[in-house]
N, C-alpha and C positions, 0 to 999 in steps of 0.2 A: 826571311821572317825576322821580325824584331819583337823581342820581349821588352815590355815596358813595365816600370815599377820594380820594387825590390823583390816582390813575390808574385809578379804579374803574369807568370805563365803557369800553365797546368802541364806537368810532365807526362800525363796520360794522353794529352791531345797534341803535343808538339809533333810536327811533321818532319821526319828525318828519313833517311834511306831505310827501307825495310830489309829484313834478314834475307828476303828472296830477291833482292836487287842484284841481278846477275852481273852488271857492269862492276860493281864494287867488289864482288866475290871472285870474278875472273881476272880482274886486273889488280895485282897486289900493289901497284904503284898508282892507284886511282887518285885523281887530283883532289887535293884538300877542298872542302867546302867552307866558304866563309859565312859567318852568321853574326848579326849584330845584337847587342844587348845593352841595356841601361842598368848600371850598377852604381850604387852609392851617388846617384845623381849625375853621372857622366856616361856618355855613349862610348862603347868600345866594341870591337869585333875580334873574333878569334877564327882561325882557319884550322880545321881538323880533317883528317881523312874520314871517310864514311864509317869505318870500323870504330874509330874513337867517338864519333857522334852517337853511335849506338850504345856504347859503354857509358857515355856520359848521361844519356837520357835514362838508362837503366839504373844508374847510381842515384839519380834524382828520384826515380820511383821508389827504390828500395829505402832511401833515407827520408821519403815523404816530404820532399821540398821541391820547389820549382828549380829549373835549370838556372834561372837567374840567381836564386838564393845560393845555390851550390857554387856558381861561378864567383859570386861576391865573396864567399868564404875562401875559395882558392886565391883570389885576388888579394885578400888581406894577409894571407900567409906566405905569398911567394917571394917576398923580398925584391931583389933586382932581376930575378928570372923573367924571361919573356912569358907573357900570359899563356899563349897557346902551349908552350913547352911545359909550363906549371900545371896545366890541365892534363897534358898527357902523363906526366909524372904522378899527379894525384890519382889518375884513373888506374895506372899500373899499381900503385901502392894499394888502392882499394881491392884489386884483384888478389895481389900477393897476401894481403892481410885477411882475405876471406870475407870482406864485407859485402862482396858481390860475386855471384857465381855465373857460369855460362848459362844456366837455366834462367837466372834473372834477366840476363842480356837478351836471350831468345824471347822471353815472355814480353819484355818491354818493346822489342822490335816488331812484334806482331800485333800491336795495338794500333 
């Protein structure tokens, strides 16, 4: 799936692995899924494990922005860090800071 434009996606309708996706839940080392985005006028892609995709989508919903906009904000703040790694760290920080809860993640996964 490709998101176009700075705010071109709707976090409510993005298709990602669902909470009941048994493969991602039964295999802790599930293979990362690659997804392409267009941020700040350039195409890029990131690879994340299904669990991180669910948290990423939920954070976009909670913060009322598209996944593209959220990725753009992370991209601008990451410095020299790999973008996929920067996303994982940003998601972990969001959980640790209480900006997103397990209930938020479950609710976003069921849409």
